C-alpha positions as CSV (number, residue, x, y, z in Angstrom):
1,M,5.1,48.7,110.1
2,R,4.9,45.2,108.8
3,R,8.3,44.3,107.4
4,V,10.1,41.5,105.5
5,S,13.8,40.9,105.4
6,A,15.2,42.7,102.4
7,G,18.2,41.8,100.3
8,R,21.1,44.3,100.1
9,L,21.0,46.2,96.8
10,G,24.1,48.2,97.6
11,S,23.3,51.4,95.8
12,S,24.8,54.6,97.3
13,V,22.8,57.0,95.3
14,A,19.1,57.0,94.2
15,A,17.3,59.4,92.0
16,L,14.3,61.2,93.3
17,G,12.0,58.8,91.6
18,I,9.0,59.5,93.8
19,A,9.6,63.1,94.5
20,A,7.7,64.9,91.7
21,G,4.0,64.6,91.7
22,A,2.9,62.0,89.1
23,V,0.2,62.8,86.6
24,L,-2.9,60.6,86.5
25,S,-3.2,58.4,83.5
26,G,-6.8,59.5,83.0
27,P,-8.8,62.6,83.7
28,L,-10.1,63.3,87.2
29,A,-13.8,63.0,87.8
30,G,-15.8,64.9,90.3
31,P,-14.8,68.3,91.7
32,A,-12.1,69.9,89.6
33,F,-9.0,71.3,91.2
34,A,-6.9,74.2,90.0
35,T,-4.3,73.4,87.4
36,D,-3.1,76.9,86.6
37,N,-1.1,77.2,89.8
38,V,0.6,73.9,90.3
39,C,3.4,74.0,92.9
40,E,6.0,72.5,90.5
41,G,5.8,75.5,88.2
42,V,6.0,78.2,90.9
43,E,9.3,80.1,91.3
44,P,10.2,82.7,93.9
45,T,9.5,85.4,91.3
46,T,6.2,84.0,90.1
47,T,3.4,86.5,90.3
48,G,-0.3,86.1,89.9
49,G,-1.6,85.6,93.4
50,D,-3.3,82.7,95.1
51,A,-5.1,80.8,92.4
52,A,-5.6,77.5,94.3
53,G,-9.0,76.2,95.2
54,D,-10.1,74.0,98.0
55,S,-7.9,71.1,99.2
56,L,-9.8,67.9,98.1
57,P,-7.8,65.5,100.4
58,F,-8.3,67.9,103.4
59,D,-12.1,67.7,102.9
60,A,-12.2,64.0,102.0
61,L,-10.4,63.0,105.1
62,G,-12.4,65.3,107.4
63,I,-9.3,67.2,108.7
64,R,-11.1,70.2,110.0
65,R,-13.2,68.0,112.2
66,A,-10.1,66.3,113.4
67,Q,-8.4,69.6,114.1
68,E,-11.4,70.7,116.2
69,V,-10.9,67.6,118.4
70,V,-7.3,68.5,119.0
71,D,-8.2,72.2,119.7
72,R,-10.7,71.1,122.4
73,F,-8.6,68.6,124.2
74,A,-4.9,69.2,123.5
75,P,-3.1,72.1,125.1
76,Q,-0.5,73.7,122.7
77,D,2.1,74.4,125.4
78,R,4.9,73.0,123.2
79,P,4.3,72.6,119.5
80,V,5.0,69.3,117.9
81,G,8.0,69.3,115.6
82,V,8.0,67.6,112.2
83,A,11.3,67.1,110.5
84,V,11.1,67.3,106.7
85,L,14.1,65.6,105.1
86,D,13.9,66.8,101.6
87,S,15.0,69.5,99.1
88,G,14.7,72.3,101.6
89,V,11.8,74.5,102.7
90,Y,11.5,78.0,101.4
91,G,11.1,80.7,104.0
92,D,12.8,82.2,107.0
93,V,13.4,80.4,110.2
94,G,11.2,81.9,112.9
95,G,9.5,84.1,110.3
96,D,5.8,84.7,109.9
97,G,5.6,83.2,106.5
98,P,3.0,80.6,105.4
99,I,5.1,77.7,106.7
100,P,6.3,77.8,110.3
101,I,10.0,76.9,110.2
102,V,11.7,76.7,113.6
103,A,15.1,75.2,112.6
104,R,17.1,74.4,109.6
105,Y,20.0,72.0,108.9
106,D,21.7,71.7,105.5
107,V,23.7,68.5,105.2
108,T,25.5,69.8,102.1
109,K,26.6,73.1,103.9
110,D,25.9,75.0,100.7
111,P,25.9,78.7,101.6
112,D,23.5,79.5,98.8
113,P,21.5,76.4,98.0
114,P,19.1,76.4,95.0
115,H,15.4,76.4,95.9
116,Y,13.3,73.4,94.9
117,Y,9.5,73.2,95.2
118,H,9.3,69.7,96.5
119,G,10.4,70.2,100.1
120,T,8.3,73.3,100.4
121,A,5.2,71.5,99.0
122,V,5.7,68.7,101.5
123,A,6.1,71.0,104.4
124,G,3.1,73.0,103.4
125,L,0.9,69.9,103.3
126,I,2.0,69.0,106.8
127,A,1.9,72.4,108.6
128,G,1.1,75.2,106.2
129,R,-0.9,77.9,107.9
130,D,-4.5,78.4,106.9
131,R,-5.1,81.0,104.2
132,S,-8.3,81.8,106.0
133,R,-10.8,79.9,108.1
134,T,-12.5,78.6,105.0
135,K,-9.3,78.0,103.1
136,P,-7.1,75.6,105.0
137,V,-3.7,74.3,103.8
138,G,-1.7,72.2,106.3
139,F,-3.2,69.2,108.1
140,A,-1.5,70.2,111.4
141,P,-1.0,74.0,111.3
142,H,0.0,74.2,115.0
143,A,3.0,71.9,114.3
144,R,6.4,73.4,113.5
145,I,8.7,72.4,110.7
146,I,12.3,71.5,111.1
147,D,13.9,71.8,107.6
148,V,16.6,69.2,107.0
149,R,18.0,69.7,103.5
150,V,19.5,66.5,102.0
151,Y,19.5,67.2,98.2
152,D,22.9,66.8,96.5
153,T,24.0,70.0,94.8
154,D,27.7,69.1,94.2
155,K,27.1,68.6,90.4
156,D,27.1,71.4,87.9
157,G,23.8,72.3,86.4
158,V,21.7,70.1,88.8
159,D,18.0,70.9,88.7
160,E,15.1,69.4,90.6
161,N,14.2,66.9,88.0
162,S,17.7,65.4,87.9
163,A,18.7,66.1,91.5
164,A,19.9,63.1,93.5
165,V,19.8,62.3,97.2
166,S,22.9,60.4,98.3
167,A,22.4,57.8,101.0
168,D,25.1,59.4,102.9
169,A,23.3,62.8,103.0
170,L,20.0,61.2,104.1
171,A,21.8,59.2,106.8
172,K,23.5,62.3,108.1
173,G,20.2,64.2,108.1
174,L,18.5,61.4,110.0
175,E,21.3,61.3,112.6
176,W,20.9,65.0,113.1
177,V,17.2,64.6,113.7
178,A,18.0,61.9,116.3
179,R,20.4,64.1,118.1
180,N,18.1,67.1,118.1
181,A,14.7,65.4,118.7
182,D,14.4,66.7,122.3
183,T,15.6,70.2,121.5
184,Y,12.9,70.8,118.9
185,N,10.3,68.3,120.2
186,I,10.5,66.4,117.0
187,K,7.9,63.6,117.0
188,V,7.7,62.9,113.3
189,A,10.3,62.7,110.5
190,N,8.9,62.8,106.9
191,V,11.0,61.2,104.2
192,S,9.2,61.6,100.8
193,L,12.1,60.0,99.0
194,A,13.0,56.7,97.4
195,L,16.4,55.0,97.8
196,H,17.8,51.6,97.5
197,D,18.6,49.6,100.6
198,V,21.8,51.0,102.3
199,D,23.1,50.0,105.7
200,A,23.9,53.6,106.7
201,V,20.4,54.7,106.1
202,E,18.9,51.8,107.9
203,E,21.1,52.4,110.9
204,A,20.2,56.1,110.9
205,V,16.5,55.2,110.8
206,Q,16.9,53.0,113.9
207,R,18.7,55.9,115.7
208,V,15.7,58.1,115.0
209,R,13.3,55.5,116.2
210,K,15.3,55.1,119.4
211,A,14.9,58.9,119.9
212,H,11.1,58.2,119.9
213,V,10.5,59.8,116.6
214,I,8.1,58.3,114.1
215,V,9.5,57.9,110.6
216,V,7.1,58.3,107.7
217,A,8.1,57.4,104.1
218,S,6.7,57.0,100.6
219,T,6.1,53.6,99.1
220,G,7.1,54.6,95.6
221,N,5.7,56.1,92.4
222,R,5.9,54.2,89.1
223,P,8.8,55.3,86.9
224,V,7.9,58.0,84.4
225,D,10.8,57.4,82.0
226,D,14.2,55.8,81.6
227,S,15.9,58.6,83.6
228,D,14.3,57.3,86.8
229,E,16.6,55.3,89.1
230,F,14.1,52.5,89.4
231,A,13.2,52.4,85.6
232,G,15.1,49.1,85.2
233,E,13.2,47.5,88.1
234,F,9.6,48.5,87.5
235,A,7.7,48.9,84.3
236,S,6.4,52.3,83.3
237,A,2.7,53.0,83.0
238,D,2.9,52.2,79.2
239,E,4.8,48.9,79.8
240,I,2.8,47.3,82.5
241,K,2.2,43.6,81.7
242,S,1.5,42.0,85.0
243,P,1.1,44.5,87.8
244,L,-0.5,41.8,90.1
245,V,2.9,40.2,90.7
246,E,4.8,43.4,91.2
247,D,6.1,44.2,94.7
248,A,8.3,47.1,95.6
249,A,8.8,45.9,99.2
250,T,12.5,45.0,98.7
251,H,13.3,47.9,96.4
252,I,11.9,51.1,97.9
253,F,13.6,52.5,101.1
254,P,13.4,53.8,103.8
255,A,9.7,52.7,103.5
256,G,10.9,49.1,103.7
257,Y,12.7,49.3,107.0
258,D,11.4,48.2,110.4
259,D,9.0,50.5,112.3
260,V,8.6,53.0,109.4
261,I,5.1,54.1,108.5
262,A,5.0,53.3,104.7
263,V,2.4,55.4,102.9
264,N,0.8,54.9,99.5
265,S,-1.5,57.3,97.6
266,T,-5.0,56.6,96.5
267,D,-6.8,58.2,93.6
268,G,-9.7,59.3,95.8
269,G,-12.1,57.3,93.6
270,A,-11.3,59.3,90.5
271,E,-12.9,57.7,87.5
272,G,-10.8,57.2,84.4
273,S,-7.6,56.9,86.4
274,S,-5.4,53.7,86.7
275,L,-3.9,53.7,90.2
276,V,-1.4,50.9,89.3
277,G,-0.3,53.1,86.4
278,V,0.9,55.8,88.9
279,V,2.0,54.2,92.1
280,L,3.8,50.9,92.9
281,K,2.3,47.9,94.6
282,N,4.2,47.5,97.9
283,S,3.4,44.7,100.4
284,Q,5.0,46.9,103.1
285,T,2.3,49.6,102.7
286,D,0.8,50.4,106.1
287,V,-1.8,53.0,105.2
288,A,-2.9,55.2,102.3
289,V,-4.5,58.6,101.7
290,P,-5.9,60.5,98.7
291,T,-3.7,63.2,97.4
292,A,-5.1,64.6,94.1
293,G,-6.0,68.2,94.5
294,G,-4.1,68.8,97.7
295,I,-3.2,72.4,98.5
296,S,0.3,73.6,99.7
297,Y,2.5,76.6,99.3
298,G,5.0,77.5,96.5
299,L,8.3,79.2,96.5
300,N,6.7,82.6,96.3
301,G,4.5,82.2,99.4
302,D,1.3,81.7,97.5
303,A,-1.0,78.7,97.8
304,C,-0.7,76.2,95.0
305,T,-1.9,72.7,94.0
306,V,0.3,69.7,94.4
307,G,-1.3,67.9,91.5
308,G,-2.4,64.3,91.2
309,V,-1.7,61.0,92.8
310,A,1.8,60.8,94.3
311,T,3.2,59.0,97.3
312,S,5.4,62.0,98.3
313,W,2.2,64.0,99.0
314,A,0.6,61.0,100.8
315,A,3.5,60.7,103.2
316,A,3.3,64.4,104.0
317,E,-0.4,64.2,104.7
318,V,0.0,61.2,107.0
319,S,2.9,63.1,108.8
320,G,0.4,65.9,109.4
321,I,-2.2,63.5,110.8
322,L,0.4,61.9,113.1
323,A,1.3,65.4,114.3
324,L,-2.4,65.9,115.3
325,L,-2.3,62.6,117.2
326,C,0.9,63.6,119.0
327,E,-0.8,66.8,120.0
328,R,-3.9,65.0,121.2
329,Y,-2.0,62.3,123.1
330,P,1.3,63.9,124.1
331,D,2.0,61.1,126.6
332,D,1.7,58.3,124.1
333,T,4.8,56.4,122.9
334,A,5.6,56.5,119.2
335,Q,4.4,52.9,119.0
336,Q,1.1,53.9,120.6
337,T,0.6,56.8,118.2
338,M,1.4,54.6,115.2
339,A,-1.1,52.0,116.4
340,R,-3.9,54.6,116.7
341,L,-3.2,55.6,113.1
342,V,-3.1,52.1,111.6
343,D,-5.7,50.3,113.7
344,T,-8.4,52.9,112.9
345,A,-7.9,52.8,109.1
346,N,-10.8,51.6,107.1
347,G,-9.2,48.2,106.1
348,L,-8.0,45.2,108.0
349,T,-4.7,45.1,109.9
350,D,-4.6,41.3,109.6
351,D,-5.4,41.3,105.8
352,P,-3.5,44.3,104.3
353,T,-3.3,45.0,100.6
354,P,-0.2,46.2,98.6
355,L,-2.0,49.4,97.6
356,T,-3.6,50.6,100.8
357,G,-2.2,48.4,103.6
358,A,-4.6,48.5,106.5
359,G,-6.7,51.0,104.6
360,V,-7.3,54.6,104.1
361,V,-6.5,56.7,107.2
362,Q,-9.5,57.9,109.3
363,P,-8.2,60.9,111.2
364,Y,-11.3,61.6,113.3
365,E,-11.5,57.9,114.3
366,A,-7.8,57.8,115.1
367,L,-8.3,60.8,117.5
368,T,-11.5,59.7,119.1
369,R,-11.8,55.9,119.1
370,P,-11.3,54.6,122.7
371,L,-8.3,52.4,121.8
372,E,-5.9,51.4,124.6
373,P,-2.7,50.4,122.8
374,K,0.1,49.1,125.0
375,K,3.3,51.1,125.1
376,N,4.8,48.7,122.5
377,G,1.9,49.5,120.2
378,D,0.0,46.2,120.7
379,V,-3.8,46.5,120.5
380,E,-5.8,43.7,122.0
381,Q,-8.3,42.3,119.6
382,A,-11.6,40.7,120.5
383,T,-11.4,36.9,120.4
384,T,-13.8,34.0,120.4
385,Q,-13.5,31.0,122.7
386,E,-12.0,28.0,121.0
387,S,-14.1,24.8,120.7
388,G,-11.5,22.8,122.4
389,D,-11.6,24.8,125.6
390,E,-12.4,22.5,128.5
391,T,-14.1,25.3,130.4
392,K,-17.8,24.8,130.1
393,A,-20.5,27.4,130.6
394,T,-22.8,26.6,133.6
395,A,-26.2,28.0,134.6
396,P,-26.3,30.2,137.7
397,D,-27.3,28.7,141.1
398,P,-31.0,29.1,141.7
399,E,-32.2,31.4,144.5
400,P,-33.3,29.5,147.7
401,D,-37.0,28.5,147.7
402,L,-38.4,29.1,151.2
403,L,-41.8,27.5,150.5
404,A,-40.4,24.3,148.9
405,S,-41.1,22.1,151.9
406,V,-44.7,23.3,152.2
407,R,-45.3,22.7,148.5
408,D,-43.8,19.2,148.8
409,D,-46.1,18.3,151.7
410,A,-49.1,19.6,149.8
411,V,-48.2,17.5,146.9
412,W,-47.9,14.4,149.0
413,W,-51.2,15.0,150.8
414,G,-52.8,15.7,147.5
415,L,-51.6,12.4,146.1
416,I,-52.7,10.4,149.2
417,G,-56.1,12.1,149.2
418,G,-56.5,11.5,145.5
419,G,-55.5,7.9,145.8
420,T,-58.0,7.3,148.6
421,L,-60.8,8.8,146.6
422,V,-60.0,6.6,143.6
423,V,-60.0,3.5,145.8
424,A,-63.3,4.5,147.3
425,L,-64.9,4.9,143.9
426,L,-63.6,1.5,142.8
427,L,-64.9,-0.3,145.9
428,R,-68.3,1.4,145.9
429,P,-70.1,-1.1,143.5
430,V,-68.7,-4.1,145.4
431,L,-69.8,-2.7,148.8
432,A,-73.2,-1.9,147.4
433,R,-73.8,-5.5,146.3
434,R,-72.9,-6.9,149.6
435,R,-75.5,-4.9,151.6
436,P,-78.2,-7.1,153.2
């Protein structure tokens, strides 16, 4: 939500540079996650069943505990809608598949669009139904997905790795979300995409925000090779020379626009990994979450692993957490909901970092800490009195002493009596010598 003014870069098309899950530059330590059923390799005809294990980010963030808070206190009279502006979500609208889709809008109007794994994986992380009580998938399984397809399929032979998202298509998708927010109770719009700065997209983002919808976007993965749209702007993992001075804030959008929750990914403490070799440093980062070993659904309806560190998956997870907050606090404004998310992260809102922003999200804290953000999202912070303040602290007035006068009289009579005795003792020798 912290923003700087960004220069106009004028590009009308951007490659899906942060769409595919990036591979860690080193091996993961700790609990292993399944690698034989990665979502990227799953097709509608893939067979072999559910080979995915537990969702590591789900467990690390304590999502089940957070869900239980929502289940206890939040009535599900009208499910929260989450718009996924992406490659499309595989499944039937209103069907009983693993991802609850309630509406679909295809910007390209393609009667037979190709199926890509990315949008399906994003939607599954947000609201995929549990495989069982002990095998959860989506962070907010009571939410409902609105599938807004913005991939460009006008080119012959386009595939997911080379697919492009035009700024015009994304802007139209966002405008549709703004117009239909009330109809589908859309509270969150997830944009796990990276584009250059374009006026039409910025204007569309503002329309969505005016419709009281929270926009969540990825802060950017490091380019993998020269085919990436941002390859000329950021070094690849093998070419990093000075990552400390790197800042994607004025390059990656819509994460760089005002009032957008910009999300980065962490490595979850995995030893042997180099986080700056996978994601970009971005001073506009608001929060971060771990993503390695996350579980979603593939194009065949089976659970699959999204892979390693990637900001696409991070944005999806945060969209799910925001959906939980919207369920728990249905009367909050979008700004209040964002404040609960950011102000309860484990970092400092007044000292953010370009990799984690205000810190890693703490879902249970966000749902339970007794914050009272104002409708504009401001949260009052505890302050200390300045030394120059002329207001001085004073002691309280004493209680009335009913025996004070008696004690005062006793003191005076004691002094008089004592003084008389002293005089008598001093005069005694004199008087004794004068006796006849």
